[in-house]
N, C-alpha and C positions, 0 to 999 in steps of 0.2 A: 834634362839639364845636366851639364857636366858638374860633377861634384869635386870638391877639394879635399874630401876625406880620403886622401891617397895613402898608400902604404908608406911612401917616402915622405913622412911629415917633416923630418929634418931638412930634406932637400927642398921642400916647398918653402919652409921658413928661410932657408939660405937664399933662394931666389928672390924672396920678398926683401930681405936685407940688402941684397945687391941692387935691386931696383931703387931702393931709397938711399943708396950711397953709404950703407952701414956695414959692408962686408968686412971691413977692417976694424970695426968697433968691438968692444967686449961682448961676450955672449949675452943675450937677453935672458931674463928669468920669467918663467910662467907665473901668471896670477890666477887665483881662483875666480872663476866666473860665477854668475848667478844662474838664472834659469835658461837663458838663451843659449843658442848654439855657437855664438862667436867665441873665439879664444883670444886671450890678451897676454902680452908679454911686455915686461918693463925693459926697455932698451937703453943702456947707458949711452949718452951722446957726447961725453967729454966735459971736463971741468966740474964734475959732480952733478951735472944735469942729466935728465933722462926724458924719454918720450914713451908712449905706448904704441906697440905694434898690435893692430887689430886684424885678426884673420876671420873672414866670413866663411860659412860652410859651402857657398857656391860663388862662382864669379858673376859679375854684372848683376847682382841681386837688387831687388827693389829696396830691401832693407838698407843696403849700403848707399844707394842713391838718395833715399829718404833721409838718412842720417846727415849727409852732406848738405842737402837742400834745406831741410828743416833747421839744422844747426845754424846755418847762415842766416835764416830768417829770424830765429830766436835771438841771435846776436844783434841783428839790426833792431830788434824790439827792446834791447837793453837787458836781455837775460844773459847771465854769465854761463857760457858753455865751453867745453874743451875746444881749443883751436885745432883746425884740420891742417896739419903741416904738409901732408902729401897723400894722394889718393891713387890707387891702382885697381880700378874695378875689374880689369881683365884678370888680375891675380886674386881677386877677392880679398884685398888687403888695403889697409890705411895706416898712416902714421899720425897720431894725434897727441895733443898736449897731455902731459902727465899732471894731474891735479893732486897727486899724493894719495894717502890712504885714509884720511880723516873724512868721515861722512856724518850726516846729522844723527845717525843712530849712536855714534860714539859721543857726540855732544850731549845727547839725551842721557846716555848711561852715566856720564861723568858729572853732569850738572846737579846741583841741589834740587830737590823735588819742587821747590817753589819757583825755580827758574825754567822748568821744562815747558810750561804753557807758553812762556814768552818765545822760546825757540820754535815752537810749532806755529805761533802767530807770525814769526818772521818768515817761515816757509810758506805759509798761506798767503802772505802779502806778495810773495814772488809771483803768485798766479795772476796778479793784475797785469804784469808784463807779458807773461806767457799768453794771456788772452788777447793781447794786442798784436800778436803775430799776424803776418799777412794772410789773407784768405787763400791765396794761391798755395801757401805752405800748408795751411790747415785742411785743405781739400785734397792733398796728395793721397790720403787714406780715406776710405769710405767712412762716413759718419756712423756713430753708434745708432742702431735702431732696434726695434723689438726682436727682429730675426737674429741679429748679431748677439744680443744679450741671451736669447734662448739657446743659441748654439753654444755659448760659453757654459750655460747650465747643463746642457747635454754632456759636455766635457766633464763637469763635476759629477754627474750621475755615473759616468763610465769609470772614473778614477776613484772617487770618494765613496760611492755607494756600492759599486759593483767590482771594486778591487781590480780595476784594469780589465774587466770582462770575465774574471775568474768566478765571480759570484753574482750572476745576473739577478735582477729583481724579478719576482713573479709578475705575471701579467697585470694583476690588480694594482700592486704597488707601483709598477712601471707607469701605468696609466694615470695613477694619482699624482706621481711626481711630475709627469709631463704636463698635466693640466695646471698644477700649481706653479710650475716653473714658467710656463707661458704667461700666466697671469702676472707673475712678478716681473718678467721681462717687459711686458706691455706697460706696466705701471712705471717702471724705471725709465722707459723711453718716451713717455707721454709728456710733451712740452707744456701742456695745459696744467699738469700737476707739478712738474719739476723745474719749469722755466725754460726760456729759449736756449738752444744749444750754444756753447761757447768753445773755442779752441781748448782742447783737453790733452794733457800730457799722456794720459792713459796708464801710467805706472808710477804715480807720484807718491812714493813712500820714502822713508828716512834713509834707506840705503842707496837711493838714486839722487840724493842731494849731497854734494861734496862741499866741504869747507875749503874753498880754493885759497891759494896763497894771497894774502891781503885781507882775508877774512870774509869775503862775500860767499854766499851760498851759490853753487853752480849746479845746474841741472844736467843729468846724463841720461842715457837710454831713452831718448826722446823720438826715436825714428817712427814710432807708432802714433804720434800726435794726430788728432782728428777732432771733429766737432762732437760734443757730447753734453750730457746734463751738467749744469753749473756746479752741482754738488759732487760730481764724480771724483775729481782730484782731491777736494778737501776730505772726503771720507776715506779715500785711499791713504792720505797723509795721517789722519788722526786715529784710524781704527785698525791699522795693520802694523805688524812687526813691532819695532821698538816703541812706537808711539801708543800702542794699545793700552799700556798701563797708565798713561797720563789722563787724568779725569777730563771729560769733555761733555758738553751739553748736546747729546745726540739729537734732541728735539729740534735743534737748529737746522738739521739737515733732513733731506728726504729719506724716509724709512725705506722706500722701495729701492732707491739708488744705493743706500748703505748696504742693504741686505743682498742685492744682486752682486755687488762687488765682493762682499764677504763670502758668499757661496761660491763665486767664481774662483777666488784665490784659494779657498779650501780645496777645490778640485786640483788646482795647480800644485799645492803643497803635498797633497796625498799622492799625486803622480810622482813627484820627486822622491818621496820616501819609498814608494814601491820600486823605483828605479835604483834604490840603494844609496840615497843621500839623506841620512838621518839628521843632517844639519837643519832641515826644515821642520823638524818636530815642534820646536817652540812656536814657530810661525803658524803651524797647523792648529796648535792648541789655542793660540790667540784668536784665530778665525772662528773657532768653535765657541769660545767665550763671547765674542762679539755677536754672533748669531743668537745665542741664548739670551744675552743681556739686552739686546736692542730690538728684538721681535716683540711687538705689542701683543700681550697675551690674548686679547679679544679681537685682534686685527685680522685682516685678510690673509696674512702670510704665516700666522701661527701654526696652521697644519703642517708646514714644512719642518717644524721642530721634531716631528715624529721620525724624520729620516736621520736625525743625529743619533 
């Protein structure tokens, strides 16, 4: 596949701006991205307004097509999402609404402690609309299943336990991890235990919920939406990043789903740190606390604690 990681990055950005009729506009400013490979630029559009230029790592990617299709379906379901102003899949670029800089993590950080549960309840209520999205949109990506969850835990083993392959587990510990991880993956994917699958945002945490102009919460980074366990988005919301410090009754959620997600993101955060992004250290520590705090001491997943 052709890549857009070209030496002439400025030239590529110039072509994108020309396509969107912005060649004469003031220069855009780059924004810090999260874990994904997309790049974002805040583009002034006149009169004090701005939009976001989004550059994808490849042209005509599934991620770009999914963002457009799923975003439209979420909007039709009543979910506030960034408007798609213009799309250029052949350039791996899009121009979308700029929702500003304020996300739910900022709300949580600035709110009095007694107001933080209400903010998380507001975010969890939004899931009712996300779950009403059309089945066509929710099936653009493969549903979560035991194999998918197990593959994510393989990723955790590689990055969190083996330091990106530099410190491989010995054969006995590797076999033990694989056996336990497969058991956790199967339990998290079992609808008889976790409930019938529902449309799932897949990365529903406080940094992916923006406080849009007008005050509504808006969802971003929804291109991976798919069917998954009903508790998947709620545990992502309540037990990751900024929300981890807000008291929550974990017993209300599936232990297997909560732990699969926590181990999964632990691997992601360890990877980011190994790649030189220490910004993720607090998130890594939050994931470790969640795993320790919410693994039942006598439960089937307690042996995994030995790997921390």
